[in-house]
C-alpha positions as CSV (number, residue, x, y, z in Angstrom):
1,M,-0.1,0.1,0.0
2,K,1.6,3.2,-1.3
3,N,-0.4,5.6,0.9
4,F,-3.2,6.0,3.3
5,E,-5.0,8.8,1.6
6,N,-8.8,8.5,1.5
7,K,-8.3,4.6,2.4
8,K,-11.2,3.1,4.5
9,V,-9.7,1.6,7.5
10,L,-11.3,-0.6,10.1
11,I,-9.6,-1.2,13.6
12,T,-11.0,-3.6,16.2
13,G,-10.5,-2.8,19.7
14,A,-9.3,0.9,18.6
15,A,-10.8,2.9,22.0
16,S,-7.4,2.3,23.8
17,G,-3.7,0.9,23.3
18,I,-2.3,0.0,20.3
19,G,-5.6,0.4,18.3
20,K,-6.0,4.2,19.5
21,L,-2.5,5.1,18.6
22,M,-2.9,3.3,15.1
23,A,-6.4,5.2,14.8
24,E,-4.7,8.5,15.4
25,K,-1.7,8.2,13.2
26,L,-3.6,6.6,10.2
27,A,-6.2,9.5,10.4
28,K,-3.2,11.9,10.1
29,R,-1.9,10.3,7.4
30,G,-5.2,10.9,5.6
31,A,-7.1,7.5,6.2
32,V,-10.9,7.5,7.0
33,V,-10.8,5.5,10.3
34,F,-13.6,3.2,11.6
35,V,-12.8,3.0,15.5
36,V,-14.6,-0.2,16.6
37,D,-14.9,-1.3,20.1
38,M,-17.2,-2.7,22.8
39,N,-16.7,0.5,24.8
40,L,-18.6,2.9,22.3
41,E,-18.3,6.0,24.6
42,A,-14.6,5.5,24.6
43,A,-14.4,5.1,20.6
44,Q,-16.5,8.0,20.1
45,T,-13.9,10.2,22.4
46,V,-11.3,8.5,20.1
47,V,-13.3,9.8,16.9
48,S,-13.9,13.4,18.5
49,S,-10.0,13.8,18.8
50,I,-9.3,12.7,15.4
51,K,-11.8,15.1,14.0
52,S,-10.7,18.1,16.2
53,S,-7.4,17.5,14.7
54,G,-8.9,17.6,11.0
55,G,-9.1,13.8,10.5
56,K,-12.0,11.5,9.5
57,A,-13.6,8.9,11.8
58,H,-16.5,7.0,12.5
59,A,-17.1,5.1,15.8
60,F,-18.9,1.8,15.8
61,F,-19.9,-0.8,18.9
62,A,-19.2,-4.4,18.2
63,D,-18.1,-7.1,20.5
64,V,-15.8,-9.3,18.5
65,S,-16.8,-12.5,20.5
66,N,-20.3,-12.3,19.3
67,L,-21.0,-13.3,15.9
68,E,-24.5,-11.5,15.8
69,S,-22.8,-8.0,16.9
70,L,-20.2,-8.6,14.1
71,K,-23.0,-9.1,11.6
72,K,-24.5,-6.0,12.8
73,L,-21.3,-3.9,12.6
74,K,-20.9,-5.3,9.0
75,S,-24.7,-4.2,8.2
76,D,-24.0,-0.9,9.7
77,I,-20.8,0.1,7.6
78,S,-22.7,-1.4,4.6
79,A,-25.6,0.9,5.1
80,L,-23.3,3.8,5.3
81,G,-21.5,2.9,1.7
82,L,-18.3,3.4,3.0
83,G,-16.5,0.1,1.3
84,L,-13.1,-0.8,3.1
85,D,-9.5,-1.1,2.4
86,V,-7.7,-2.2,5.5
87,L,-8.9,-4.4,8.2
88,V,-6.7,-4.3,11.2
89,N,-7.7,-7.2,13.6
90,N,-6.3,-5.7,16.7
91,A,-8.9,-6.6,19.6
92,G,-7.5,-9.4,22.0
93,V,-7.4,-10.3,25.4
94,V,-5.4,-12.2,27.9
95,F,-5.4,-14.0,31.2
96,G,-2.5,-15.2,33.1
97,G,-2.2,-18.0,35.6
98,E,-1.9,-21.6,36.3
99,F,-4.0,-23.6,33.6
100,E,-6.3,-25.3,35.8
101,K,-6.7,-22.5,38.3
102,L,-7.9,-20.4,35.9
103,P,-11.4,-20.3,35.2
104,L,-12.6,-22.3,32.1
105,E,-15.1,-19.4,31.0
106,K,-11.6,-17.2,30.6
107,H,-9.6,-20.0,28.7
108,L,-13.0,-20.0,26.3
109,T,-13.1,-16.2,26.0
110,T,-9.5,-15.8,24.9
111,Y,-10.3,-18.0,21.9
112,R,-13.6,-16.3,21.0
113,V,-11.9,-12.9,21.1
114,N,-8.4,-13.8,19.9
115,V,-9.5,-16.5,17.3
116,D,-13.2,-16.6,16.4
117,G,-13.7,-13.2,16.2
118,L,-10.6,-12.5,14.0
119,V,-11.7,-15.1,11.8
120,A,-15.5,-13.8,11.5
121,M,-14.1,-10.1,10.9
122,T,-11.8,-11.3,8.1
123,Y,-14.8,-13.5,6.8
124,L,-17.3,-11.0,6.9
125,F,-15.4,-8.0,5.3
126,F,-13.6,-9.9,2.8
127,D,-15.7,-9.2,0.0
128,D,-15.6,-5.8,0.6
129,L,-11.7,-5.9,0.6
130,R,-11.5,-7.9,-2.6
131,K,-13.5,-4.7,-4.2
132,S,-10.6,-2.3,-3.1
133,K,-7.5,-2.0,-5.7
134,D,-5.2,-2.1,-2.7
135,A,-6.1,-4.0,0.5
136,N,-4.6,-5.5,3.6
137,I,-5.9,-7.6,6.2
138,V,-3.5,-6.7,9.5
139,N,-3.8,-9.7,12.5
140,L,-2.3,-9.0,15.5
141,A,-0.6,-12.1,16.8
142,S,2.1,-12.4,19.1
143,A,5.7,-13.6,19.6
144,S,4.1,-16.2,22.0
145,G,2.7,-17.6,18.8
146,L,6.1,-18.8,17.9
147,I,6.8,-20.6,21.2
148,G,5.2,-21.9,24.3
149,L,4.3,-19.6,27.1
150,P,3.8,-21.2,30.6
151,Y,1.1,-19.2,32.6
152,G,-0.4,-18.2,29.4
153,T,-1.2,-21.3,27.8
154,T,-4.7,-20.3,25.9
155,Y,-3.3,-16.9,25.3
156,A,-0.4,-18.2,23.3
157,S,-2.1,-20.8,21.7
158,S,-4.7,-18.6,20.3
159,K,-1.9,-16.4,18.7
160,W,-0.5,-19.6,17.2
161,A,-4.0,-20.1,15.7
162,V,-3.9,-16.4,14.3
163,I,-0.2,-17.0,12.8
164,G,-1.7,-20.3,11.2
165,F,-4.6,-18.9,10.0
166,S,-3.0,-15.5,8.5
167,E,-0.4,-17.7,6.9
168,S,-2.7,-20.0,5.3
169,L,-4.8,-17.2,4.1
170,R,-2.0,-15.4,2.5
171,L,-0.8,-18.4,0.8
172,E,-4.4,-19.2,-0.6
173,L,-4.6,-15.6,-1.9
174,L,-1.4,-16.3,-3.8
175,E,-2.7,-19.5,-5.0
176,R,-6.1,-18.1,-6.2
177,G,-4.0,-15.4,-8.0
178,I,-5.9,-12.4,-5.6
179,E,-3.0,-9.9,-5.8
180,N,-5.0,-7.1,-4.5
181,V,-5.4,-8.4,-0.9
182,H,-2.4,-8.5,1.2
183,V,-2.0,-10.3,4.5
184,T,0.3,-9.1,7.3
185,T,0.7,-10.5,10.6
186,V,2.1,-9.1,13.5
187,C,4.4,-10.7,16.2
188,P,5.5,-8.4,18.9
189,S,6.9,-9.5,22.5
190,Y,5.6,-7.5,25.4
191,I,4.1,-4.1,24.7
192,S,3.8,-1.8,27.5
193,T,0.1,-0.9,27.4
194,G,-1.0,-2.3,30.6
195,M,-2.4,-5.6,29.4
196,F,0.8,-7.3,30.7
197,A,1.4,-5.6,34.0
198,G,3.0,-7.9,36.4
199,V,5.2,-9.5,33.6
200,K,8.9,-9.6,33.8
201,A,10.4,-9.1,30.5
202,P,12.9,-11.8,29.5
203,M,16.5,-11.2,28.5
204,L,17.2,-9.7,25.1
205,L,13.2,-9.0,24.8
206,P,12.6,-5.6,26.4
207,W,9.3,-4.0,26.8
208,L,8.1,-2.4,23.5
209,K,7.1,1.1,23.4
210,P,3.4,1.3,21.9
211,E,4.5,4.4,19.6
212,A,7.4,2.5,18.3
213,I,5.4,-0.6,17.6
214,V,2.6,1.1,15.9
215,E,5.0,2.9,13.3
216,K,6.7,-0.6,12.5
217,I,3.1,-1.7,12.1
218,I,2.2,1.1,9.7
219,H,5.3,0.7,7.7
220,G,4.7,-2.8,7.5
221,I,1.2,-2.2,6.0
222,E,2.8,0.1,3.5
223,K,5.4,-2.4,2.4
224,D,3.2,-5.2,2.1
225,C,5.1,-7.1,4.6
226,A,4.1,-10.8,5.2
227,F,5.2,-10.6,9.1
228,I,6.4,-7.9,11.4
229,K,8.5,-9.5,14.2
230,E,9.7,-7.2,17.0
231,P,12.3,-6.8,18.7
232,F,14.8,-8.1,16.4
233,V,15.5,-11.3,18.4
234,V,12.0,-12.6,17.5
235,K,13.1,-12.7,13.9
236,W,15.3,-15.5,14.8
237,V,13.0,-17.6,16.9
238,D,11.9,-20.0,14.0
239,L,15.7,-20.6,13.0
240,L,16.2,-21.5,16.7
241,K,13.7,-23.9,17.1
242,G,15.0,-25.5,13.8
243,I,18.6,-26.0,14.6
244,L,18.3,-26.5,18.4
245,P,17.4,-29.9,20.1
246,L,14.2,-29.6,22.1
247,K,15.9,-29.7,25.4
248,I,18.4,-27.2,24.6
249,F,15.8,-24.8,23.4
250,T,13.7,-25.2,26.3
251,F,16.6,-24.5,28.5
252,V,17.4,-21.5,26.6
253,N,13.7,-20.1,27.2
254,K,14.1,-20.9,30.8
255,L,17.6,-19.2,31.1
256,L,16.1,-16.1,29.2
257,G,13.4,-15.8,31.2
258,V,10.6,-16.4,28.9
259,S,9.0,-19.4,30.7
260,T,8.6,-17.7,33.7
261,S,7.8,-14.3,32.4
262,M,3.9,-14.8,32.9
263,T,4.3,-16.1,36.3
264,H,3.2,-12.8,38.2
265,W,0.9,-11.4,35.3
266,K,-1.8,-8.9,36.6
267,G,-3.2,-7.2,33.8
268,R,-4.8,-4.0,33.7
269,A,-6.3,-3.0,37.0
């Protein structure tokens, strides 16, 4: 994507954190931003701020874990005749703790939001994206989708699913000769947005600043990158998993503090 001027960009979970920052930055680049969130009041506040700065934005309510809510979102946007060029599946949840001590509903909610909602959004808006001359599907995964994450089992496995879905879809589009829709998978380590309060960042994987990762994502969309992996050491995870014996790779994870990083997760207050 060469630029965002007048491009219609939908971002889920855009009332706060990474989604909010991305909405604000893309609006400054000329995009028409659809700020989608469960907290409609907060989404409207983001839209008001964007408009006061001369940008273009619309606020919509949606619960990405609820299919009927997503169908209504699609209907509301279609009724306005807005179309879509970029879909950013940013909404996500995380629950940490010992597997069997975490309520089952929280495990299942993780999948409903992080996987089911992401797939449903992509499905519902796919035809709109195909009509665009230059479209992008941007899926927020995680570095934990590349390795196991103790005390974050369903979170990590949901991100494994996001990576598998995104890469499979990207390759399918290539096989079908659909050249106007690109898929970008974002795999960052811990970002200091509050979602991971209590986490101890592993060695070589410092906390990522929201502003910096958002700039990386935007640049990745512009370049139609298949993957965005940050910080730099995340780019080497697949290679290390491939060449190191499992016991040694497991030992390295423990040595660096990856395996224990979620031990004291608290999340947002």
